[in-house]
N, C-alpha and C positions, 0 to 999 in steps of 0.2 A: 481502512481508509479508501474511500471511493474517489478515484481520480478522474472520472468522466465528467464532462460538462453537462451531459444528459443525466438527469436525476434517475430516470428509468431506462437508461441505456443498457446494453448487453453486459458490460462488465459490472454494472451496478446490480443487475439481476443475479449474476453469479455471486457477487458479494452478499446479497441477501440470503441466498441458499447456504453459503458458507456460514453466515451468522446464525441461521437456523440450526445447522449442524452443531455449532459450538454451544448454542443454548441447550440443545438436547443433551449434550455431554455434561451440562451443569455449569458452564462458564457464564459469567456476567459479560455481556457484549454491548459495546457502543459502536455504532457506525458513524463515521465522520464523513460528511459530504463536502469535499474540499472546495468545490466550485461556489458554494454558498458562503465561504469564509473570505475575509479580507486578509490575505497573506501576501505580504510584500517580499520582494527579493532580498536576500542577504546582501548587505553592503560591505562585508568583510572588514568591519571596523575593529574586530577583535576585542570589543568591550566585554563580550561574554567570558573571555578568558580572565579578564581583570576583575569584573564585578560579579561573576557567576549569574548574570542575567543578560538577556537580549534587550538592547535599548530600543528596538523597534516596537512601537506600540500598535499591535494589530492582533488578529485572532490566533496567531501562533502561540501567544502567551498562555492562552487557555488550553492549547493542544499539547504543549510540552509535558505538563504533569500527567496527562492521559497516556502519552507514549511511555513515560517513565513507569507508570503503575502497571502497564499491560505485561502479562506473561508472554503473550504472543501477539503478533501484528499481521494482519492480512492487508496486502497492497493490491488493489483492484484497479485496472486501467485499460482503456483502449490503447492501441498502438497508433500514434499520430506521427507521421513523418519519420518513420523508422526507429522509434523508441517510445517510451511512455509519455503520457500527456503532460502538458505544461502545468496543470493544476498539481499533479503529483510531484513534478520536478521542483516547483516553488517550495512545496512543503519539505521535501527531502533536502533541498539545498539549505534550508534553515536548520537542519540537523547539525550544521557546521558547529553550532554552539555546544554540541555534545562532545566534540573532539577534545580529547585530553581533559575531559570535564571533571569538575569536582562537585557538580550540583545536580545533574540529572543524567540518566543513562539509558541508552537504547541498545547497548551491547548485550551479548550473552542471552539473546532472546531467540525464539523460534518465529520464523516468518513464513507466511503463505503468499503465493503470487497467483493472481488471476489476470490473464491477458486475453483480450479479444482483438481481432484485426480483420480488415476487409479483404485482404488478399487471401488466396487459397493455401499459402505456404508460410510456415514460420520464418523462413529465411528471407524470401523476397518481400514479405510484409514488413520486415524490420523487427519483428517480435524477438528474434534471437538477440538483437542488440540490447533490447530491454532486459532480457534474461541475463546476458553477460554483465550488464551494469548492476543488476540486483545481486548476482553472484559475487562480484567484486566488492560491493557495498557490504554484504554480509561477511565476507572474508575479513574485511577491515574491522568490522564491528565484533569479530569473534562470535558470530551468530550463525545459526543454521537455517537453511531453507528447508522447511518440512515438506513442501510440495509445490508444484507448479501445475496449474490448470490453464490450458490455452486452447483457442479454437477460432476458426474463421466464422465470425458473426458480424456481418456488416450492417444490415438494416435493423431498425428498431423492431423488437419482437423476435429476432432470430434465435435468441438464447432459449426461448420456450420451445423451439422446434428441435432442440438438441438435448433430450433428456439425459443422455450419457454425460454431457458436460455439467449439467445441473447436479447430477448425482456425484460427479467427481468433486465439484465445489463443496457440496454438502459434506462429503466424506472428509475433505481437507479441513473444513471447519470443525467437524466432530473430533478429528485427530488433534487439532490445536486446542480445542476446548478442554481436553484432558491434561494439558500442560500444567505442571505445578511449579 
């Protein structure tokens, strides 16, 4: 899941490398560019608990089955204002419907995390806050974070200047592509 508003931003570039690694490992891969989707915020109506469906009619309805079917999920995002992007936040907030769920499930999966930030430090950039949130989310979902790739990549095109990060993303994708 690509959480950047920039379709060719640095986190999206890392996500593409991870997808290539997963494909090489034999996985079927679908990249979801969240900024292009109409995803509205969860309104906490709890209808999903009663009806086994989200009543909000938007692009999340097509995303739920993809999340459920996936053996592994990679979340790629730039750090905006000390955590992950609004696009990714909207999507993950809508996972509320999976809670205690009888219809679809994102638990017991392996997750990969790809983070980019403009600051030079994981802590002062807020990237650590995003990592803590992902760790807590995965703990709640009884899931495992298979790996985290992060780096200071501010300007468009910076990812290509860091072959070591591209290789780490590729390797993470390859690792997750072998999940059964």
